[in-house]
C-alpha positions in Angstrom: 152.5 72.4 81.7 150.8 75.4 80.2 147.9 73.2 78.9 147.3 71.8 82.4 147.3 75.4 83.9 144.7 76.5 81.3 142.5 73.5 82.1 142.7 74.2 85.9 141.7 77.9 85.3 138.8 76.7 83.1 137.6 74.4 85.8 137.8 77.1 88.5 135.8 79.4 86.3 133.1 76.7 85.8 132.9 76.2 89.6 132.6 79.9 90.2 129.8 80.2 87.7 128.0 77.4 89.3 128.3 79.0 92.7 127.1 82.3 91.2 123.9 80.8 89.9 123.2 78.6 93.0 120.5 81.0 94.1 118.4 79.9 91.1 118.0 76.5 92.6 115.5 77.7 95.2 114.4 81.0 93.7 111.6 81.1 91.1 112.1 84.3 89.1 108.6 86.0 88.9 107.3 87.1 85.5 108.6 90.5 84.5 111.0 90.8 87.4 114.7 91.4 86.9 117.1 88.6 87.9 119.6 89.3 90.6 122.6 89.4 88.2 120.9 92.4 86.5 120.9 94.5 89.7 123.7 96.3 91.6 122.8 98.8 94.3 126.4 99.8 94.7 126.5 99.1 98.4 123.5 101.4 99.2 121.2 100.6 102.1 117.6 99.5 101.5 115.3 100.1 104.4 112.3 97.8 105.2 109.5 99.9 106.6 107.2 98.4 109.3 107.8 94.8 108.3 110.9 92.8 109.0 113.5 91.1 106.9 112.9 87.4 106.2 113.7 85.0 109.0 116.0 83.1 106.6 119.3 84.8 107.6 121.2 82.9 104.9 118.8 84.3 102.2 119.4 87.8 103.6 123.2 87.4 103.4 122.9 86.0 99.9 120.8 89.0 98.9 123.5 91.3 100.2 126.1 89.6 98.0 124.0 89.2 94.9 122.5 92.7 94.9 125.5 94.5 96.5 123.2 96.0 99.1 122.9 96.6 102.9 119.7 96.5 104.9 118.0 98.6 107.6 114.6 98.2 109.4 112.4 101.0 110.6 109.1 100.4 112.4 106.7 103.2 111.2 103.1 102.5 111.9 101.1 105.5 110.5 100.6 107.1 107.2 101.8 110.4 108.7 105.2 108.9 109.6 105.7 107.3 106.3 104.5 110.4 104.4 107.0 112.6 106.4 109.8 110.2 105.4 108.8 110.3 101.8 108.5 114.1 101.7 111.9 114.5 103.4 113.4 112.4 100.6 114.6 109.7 102.9 112.6 106.9 101.3 114.3 106.5 97.9 115.5 103.0 98.8 112.5 101.9 101.0 110.4 98.8 100.7 107.1 99.3 102.6 105.3 96.4 104.2 102.2 97.6 106.1 98.5 96.7 106.8 95.9 98.8 105.0 94.5 100.0 108.4 97.7 102.0 109.0 96.9 104.5 106.3 97.2 102.9 102.9 94.4 105.0 101.4 95.8 108.2 102.9 99.2 107.4 101.2 97.9 106.3 97.9 95.4 109.1 97.5 98.1 111.6 98.3 100.3 110.2 95.5 102.8 108.8 97.9 103.0 105.3 96.5 104.3 104.0 93.2 101.9 102.2 90.9 103.2 98.7 90.4 101.3 98.4 87.1 103.8 100.8 85.6 106.6 98.3 86.1 105.0 94.8 86.2 103.0 92.8 83.7 99.6 91.2 84.3 101.4 87.8 84.4 103.2 88.9 87.6 100.0 89.5 89.5 98.5 86.2 88.2 101.7 84.4 89.4 101.3 85.6 93.0 99.7 83.5 95.7 95.9 84.0 95.8 96.0 85.8 99.2 98.3 88.5 97.7 96.7 88.6 94.3 93.2 89.2 95.8 94.6 91.8 98.3 96.3 93.8 95.6 93.2 93.7 93.4 91.0 94.8 96.4 93.3 97.8 97.1 93.4 99.1 93.5 93.4 102.8 93.3 92.1 104.6 90.2 92.5 101.5 88.2 96.1 100.9 89.3 97.6 98.1 91.4 100.2 99.0 94.0 101.4 95.7 95.5 104.9 94.6 94.2 105.1 91.1 95.6 104.4 88.5 98.3 103.3 89.4 101.8 100.3 87.4 102.9 101.5 84.4 101.0 99.7 81.1 102.0 97.1 82.8 104.2 95.6 85.9 105.7 95.4 85.2 109.4 92.6 87.7 110.0 90.1 85.6 108.1 86.8 85.4 110.0 85.0 82.1 110.7 82.3 81.1 113.2 82.8 79.1 116.4 80.1 77.0 118.0 79.7 75.0 121.2 79.4 71.3 120.2 78.3 70.2 123.7 75.2 72.5 123.6 74.4 71.3 120.0 74.5 67.7 121.3 72.6 68.5 124.5 69.6 69.8 122.6 69.7 67.2 119.9 70.5 69.7 117.1 72.2 68.9 113.8 76.0 69.6 113.6 76.5 73.0 111.8 79.5 71.6 110.0 77.3 68.8 108.5 74.7 71.4 107.5 77.4 73.5 105.8 78.7 70.5 103.9 75.1 69.8 102.8 74.6 73.4 101.6 72.0 74.0 104.4 73.9 76.4 106.7 71.8 79.6 106.4 70.4 82.4 108.5 67.1 80.5 108.8 68.8 77.4 110.2 71.0 79.4 112.6 67.9 81.1 113.9 66.1 77.8 114.5 69.0 76.4 116.4 69.7 79.5 118.4 66.1 79.6 119.5 66.4 76.1 121.0 69.7 76.9 122.8 68.5 80.2 124.3 67.3 79.3 127.8 66.7 80.4 131.4 68.6 77.4 132.8 68.2 78.3 136.5 64.5 79.3 136.4 65.0 82.8 137.8 63.1 84.4 134.8 66.2 85.8 133.2 67.9 84.3 130.1 71.3 83.1 131.1 72.1 80.9 128.1 72.2 82.6 124.7 72.0 81.3 121.2 74.3 83.9 119.5 76.8 86.4 120.8 75.8 90.0 120.2 76.7 92.3 117.3 76.6 95.6 119.1 78.6 98.1 117.1 79.9 99.3 113.7 83.0 97.1 113.6 81.2 93.8 114.3 78.3 94.7 112.0 80.7 95.4 109.1 82.2 92.0 109.5 78.8 90.3 109.8 77.2 92.1 106.8 79.5 90.2 104.4 77.5 87.0 105.3 74.6 88.5 103.4 76.8 89.8 100.5 76.8 93.4 101.8 79.7 95.8 101.7 80.0 99.5 102.5 80.8 100.3 98.9 81.1 98.4 95.7 82.9 99.2 92.4 80.5 99.8 89.5 81.5 101.0 86.1 84.9 102.1 87.4 83.4 104.0 90.3 83.1 103.3 94.1 79.4 103.5 95.1 78.0 103.5 98.7 76.0 100.2 99.1 74.8 100.0 102.7 71.5 101.4 101.7 70.8 98.3 99.5 68.5 95.4 100.3 71.3 93.0 101.3 72.7 95.4 104.0 69.2 96.5 105.2 68.3 92.8 105.6 71.5 92.2 107.6 70.6 95.0 110.0 67.0 93.8 110.4 68.1 90.2 110.9 70.2 91.3 113.9 67.3 93.4 115.3 64.9 90.4 114.9 67.4 88.0 116.6 67.7 90.5 119.5 64.0 91.0 119.8 63.5 87.2 120.0 66.2 87.1 122.7 68.4 84.6 120.9 71.2 87.2 120.3 72.7 89.1 123.2 75.3 89.2 125.9 76.7 85.9 127.2 79.8 84.1 128.2 80.9 81.7 125.4 84.0 80.7 127.3 81.8 79.6 130.2 79.8 77.4 127.9 76.7 79.6 128.0 76.5 80.6 124.3 75.9 78.5 121.3 77.5 80.5 118.6 80.1 83.2 118.3 79.1 84.9 115.1 82.6 85.7 113.9 86.0 85.0 115.3 89.4 84.1 113.8 91.8 81.2 114.4 93.9 82.8 117.1 90.9 84.7 118.4 89.3 81.5 119.6 92.3 80.8 122.0 90.4 81.9 125.1 87.6 79.4 124.4 90.2 76.7 123.8 92.0 77.6 127.1 88.6 77.4 128.9 88.1 73.9 127.7 85.1 74.7 125.4 84.4 71.8 123.0 84.1 74.0 119.9 83.7 73.5 116.2 84.3 75.8 113.3 82.0 76.7 110.5 81.6 79.7 108.1 79.1 82.4 109.0 75.7 81.3 107.8 74.8 82.3 104.3 72.2 85.1 104.1 69.4 85.2 101.5 71.4 87.6 99.3 74.8 85.8 99.6 76.1 83.9 96.6 78.4 81.8 98.7 79.9 81.6 102.2 82.2 84.5 102.8 85.3 84.8 105.0 85.9 88.5 105.5 89.2 89.7 106.7 90.0 92.8 108.8 93.6 93.4 107.7 95.0 93.6 104.2 98.8 93.5 104.2 100.7 94.6 101.1 104.3 95.4 100.0 104.6 98.7 98.1 107.2 101.3 97.1 107.3 105.0 97.8 106.6 107.3 94.9 110.1 108.7 94.9 111.7 105.3 94.8 115.0 105.3 92.8 115.5 102.3 90.5 112.1 100.9 91.2 112.7 97.8 89.0 115.8 97.0 91.0 113.8 97.4 94.3 111.1 95.1 92.9 113.7 92.5 92.1 115.2 92.7 95.5 111.8 92.6 97.2 110.8 89.5 95.3 114.1 87.8 96.0 113.7 88.5 99.8 110.0 87.6 100.2 108.8 84.5 98.4 105.8 82.2 98.0 105.8 79.6 100.8 107.6 81.7 103.3 104.7 81.9 105.7 103.9 78.2 105.6 105.8 77.9 108.9 103.5 80.6 110.4 100.4 78.7 109.2 101.8 75.5 110.6 102.4 77.2 113.9 98.9 78.5 114.1 97.5 75.1 113.2 99.5 73.6 116.1 98.5 76.2 118.6 94.8 76.7 117.9 93.4 73.6 116.1 92.2 70.7 118.2 91.0 68.3 115.6 90.7 67.5 111.9 87.4 69.4 111.5 89.1 72.6 112.6 91.9 72.1 110.1 89.5 71.3 107.3 87.4 74.4 107.9 90.3 76.7 108.2 92.0 75.4 105.1 88.7 75.7 103.2 88.4 79.3 104.3 91.9 80.0 103.1 91.3 78.4 99.7 87.8 80.0 99.3 88.8 83.6 100.1 88.5 86.0 97.2 89.3 89.3 98.8 86.2 89.8 100.9 86.6 92.2 103.8 86.2 95.9 104.2 89.2 98.0 103.1 88.1 101.4 104.5 89.0 101.0 108.2 91.0 104.0 109.3 89.3 106.4 106.8 86.5 109.0 107.3 84.1 106.5 105.8 84.3 104.3 109.0 84.2 107.4 111.1 81.0 108.8 109.7 79.3 105.4 109.6 79.8 104.9 113.4 76.9 106.9 114.7 74.2 105.8 112.1 75.1 102.1 112.4 75.0 102.3 116.2 71.7 104.1 116.1 70.2 101.3 113.9 71.6 98.5 116.1 70.3 100.4 119.2 66.8 100.6 117.7 66.9 104.4 117.5 66.5 104.6 113.8 65.3 102.3 111.0 68.0 100.8 108.9 66.7 102.1 105.5 66.2 105.7 106.8 69.6 105.8 108.6 71.5 104.5 105.6 69.7 106.8 103.2 70.5 109.7 105.5 74.2 108.9 105.6 74.5 107.9 102.0 75.4 111.3 100.5 78.1 111.8 103.2 79.8 108.5 102.6 79.5 108.9 98.8 81.2 112.3 99.1 84.1 110.7 101.0 84.3 108.0 98.3 84.3 110.6 95.5 87.0 112.6 97.3 89.1 109.6 98.2 89.1 108.1 94.7 89.0 111.4 92.9 86.0 110.2 90.9 
């Protein structure tokens, strides 16, 4: 009888152990990250800042059990709010999930975020999905990486692509931009030729009412366009951020816009009414109005400028998951964060966007190619004094009030001073 009892107890123990390790079946432990059984928060509450807990309620409940933790969510949307929370000492068990435009550089330059490199090996960053790996690399500060896990996952939904009106292309007997792209012939020169043909006074009143290309009228739209010629506000050279809008690739991007405007092929026009050939840059969800209006549109990358090494897909939002500088038990928080947010979680979001905004296979192929080709391009300085002080000179150049080279040389020392101050270089 005693032997049977012992055997039953042993069997119960085996079942309990199996249940305890069930999480491992669908959780890939990232390199250098603690496993759940190594962590115990003792019933403390971990707060998710700005972002939300995963939609998988079962995973959240399992995390509570495995890590002995409770959760809270607070929506703070500015560096000042997050900084105040850190300085008050309320952030010791916070996980921050925010876009860079809401004050990343303000936080990191003030020493308010914890360097992830101090706790995670290189293999961890190599393990991450490309969208997160490139974002974390892009947002390095003084040689340190700050991202602690997955946020963007399978895609960055702010990736910029170009939209074009297929009916106008066909009407004027022009080659399909998508086929030109596949043939390696989608360039500034080719876009200019096609836009010249499409630009027309269709009602004969002496005024152009059909435009080749939508306008690029301001700083924000220029910064996104400039990537198509390989130009960025600043680049890293020998460990230092250096102002780069006074270089040939940026000057040529400015002058290309001015030439297209002077020729009349770029300007105001209603794409949704079928009166414009090309929208220079849009994103997947941003094309929804054209879709609703019934425009027969195609997708293609922005054309490759003479100085571009490849087609670029700039983003305008870099999301990242970080820890506050006063985080207690950072390795435990990293373990919890990586258990909660995993590679593949945003596949459903991508599938939803595909279903909502893609009409045909070409749209899908283009967008997936953009996702797979993205290597961190996009400007990270929105929300800083750098963008603020660039506004006037960029507008003056686009308005024809100043030459591009002169305006950029004039503002160069101001922006360089901001860079030197921001990165303490």
